[in-house]
N, C-alpha and C positions, 0 to 999 in steps of 0.2 A: 499376505492379504493384508490392506491398510485397515487403522479402525476407521472408527465415525470422527474421530478426534482428527485422526492424519487428514481425511478426506474434506472436513470442514476446514481447516487450517490452508488445504490446498485450492480449496474455491475462493477462500477471502484471497489468496495472494492473487489468484490468477484475476479476480475481480478487480482487485489493487491495481496492479499490472495496466489492465485494459484503460481503467479509469483516468490512469496517468499517459496513456499515451493520447488518450482523445483531449483532455484538458490542458495537457502541459504548453507551452509557447514556445517550444523548441529550442529554446537556446543553451539549456543542456539537457542531459541524458539521464533520466530519472529511472534506475532498475529496482525493481521491489525483489528483494534478496532472500527474504523469509517472513513469516506471522510467526508469533509465538500466541498462543493461545493461553488463558487463564485455566486452572483446571477444569473449570465449571462451564466452560466455554463463552462466558457472557462477555469476554471482555479479549480485545486483539492488538497486538503490538505489531506496527508494519515496519519492518527494517528496509531501508533504502539505500544504495550506493548512487553518488553522482558523479557526472564527467562532463566538461572538467573540473577540479577540485576547487577553483576559484568563483564557483557559482553554486557553490553549497549552502550559504546562507540566502539565496534568494530562492533556492529551491526548499529549503525549509521554511521559509514564510509561504511559499505557495503552498506547501502541505498542510500546515497551518491554518491559511484560510479556507482552503478547502475542504477541510475536515467535516466539516457539516453533508456537503454533497457528496464526498466519498462514503459515508454511511448511509446514506439514503441511496445511492448507487448499489453498494453492497445487499442493502436488505431485499431491494427487486430482484 
């Protein structure tokens, strides 16, 4: 049985993956691989992989720019 913490982590992972699929420009594949939650559950670190590897810098810039929009999307 999943704990509340695990359910929250999975919900954030799923929402972040959906956001990346909708908002990316499709020059690279951005995959949400995991989410680390703080013990209180108020801070999440989203882990991603990028293919091809030479597009990693652009993908990280994209995720940094879209941070606020991602937070809004997840909170809804």
